[in-house]
C-alpha angles and dihedrals in degrees: 000000000000110000105189116213117237114276093008111163122240115278094253094059125070113252117243114276095008131103119272115257119265112279095172093106111031119196105250095177110125111257094239094056100044117123096253091177089073118097111263098255092050089061087066106089096215096050091042091056092045090050093046092053091048091049095051092045090048091052090054091048091055091051091051093045086066100030100050095053088045089051088053094047101038105028104034099019099233118189128218095276093048090049087055090052091050093052089045092053090056094055103029093091088066090061095042104037114014096091094050092040090058091053091047092049093051088057091056121088093193105051092156090067090054089053092051091050090049091052092051091048092052090048090057094044098050091045090062091069098065088038092056091044091053089057093043090244102115115131137176088245090061091051089052091049094048092046092050097045096042088047090055091052089048089057090054091047095050099046087054093045097068095060091044091053091052090049090056101040128058116229096252089059101048093110092047091049095047090046090055093047092046089045091055089050089051091049088052089051090052096050104024103068092042092050090043092051092051093046091049091050094047103034104017125255098277094052091048087065090071086079091058092048092052091049090062090052089051091050091051091051092050092050091049089062097060129068111185121176100256125207111272120264118265107243099185108120105196132063096008096126093060099039096080093048091044093054092045095050092043093057112081091206095050092042093055092042091052093051091049099045094042090053091048092047094050094053099035090053089054083061098038094053090058102035098095092045091047093047095047101039105029103028093031097224118161120228095259093052092044090052090050091051093051093043095048092046091053089066082086089061092052092048090047092054093046095051098035093098092052093046094052091048089052102044104009134261095271097050089046089056091050093046091052092047090055099041096048099062095031089063091054090067087080092065098069087036090062112112140121127056121005094254091052092048092049092048092053093047092048090051092047094050093043095051094042091050092049092049097045092052093052088047094048098045096045095042096046091049092051091049092047089057101043102039114084117236095241092054100038101107093040094050091044090049093049092047092047092047091062101029099046092028088072090061098075089043090053091047092052093046091047093051093046093045093048090052088054107038103014137258103282097047090049091052090053091052090049096049095046092046092051091054091063090067093086091063090075091062101048097079094038129100088251089080090066098039108114102159131030115268119249105279116260117227108183132018 
């Protein structure tokens, strides 16, 4: 799905007006013995290390996405409303801090160091959960505090990640790069829940979180071994807070994308906050089986990442974005529809997870590639922070609404409301310029 921009230089030469690629770790492997089966970008040492760190960290995140809710349900006996609060605490920092974090990151000339510090902080925070459990001191309040603080560090990490990606990847390879990063996330979704389910069953949910803590340490180590030439810091003092939001709202493509993804996030997180509780109490699935369901369903995400390039070449990057935005929530309708015998329930959940994973990867790869091309380098963290503030800021709101609604009308009716509401997100994209966007726009450099 690569759509090279006109006059784009070859991948081994720096593009005009962008930093030179990282030469801190040259590949000294003899040409005849290189692993030519690897995708092109993974033969570049700097990108390979960056990608490896992202992959390991993503695997740990998937383990914790199952283990932390199970800790809340099994160890501290959280109810539906408290599960909504826990999910909200994880995502609330996006609403509170993402806009300011983007401004702060654009003023930094060494964003990679911020990412390393954020990884080490998350390592320490997550490690406190099994430590408290070992001393029989684990409480729901601690889970809230860890979720909120680790979520804040994740915001800092992610607003710095977009400029680092662009420093490592030339413009004509944005789609390839995002496909590889999304593919690693999909691989983590395949393996993470299954590994997490087994670890929870064998070690208990709190001790399984040690794997997530160690993944942050591995990510920090991988980032410490690259030294790309990052975009210069933005020194302008006034008006920075509004510039990212102004650019985002002034772009018809970003405006429509924000409305669509924010709508999808609000409703899908109504569902996500309740999924573990629904699966364990209504569908009567044990942790190991639930992990297998989520892991097997995420095969769709891996397939989506692998074929994203081909799909965008076939139908265009904009239509791929729209198709993913429709397929992702449509698949979730099968979750509240799940009932009957265990094989029938498992088949419906597998199909839901597979379709949702396929759709979200097409959405992510196409959307991230479009944004990488149209956002100027000097505004990248601010625009990303403003976008994340709204887009991810709907997640805690959705989690709270989902928990409150489930306490009122029940789990299954709330899941129906969430799945149907999420499907309306695609309506924002149909009248937008994205529908006619076949190739990536010429990358913007300064705004």
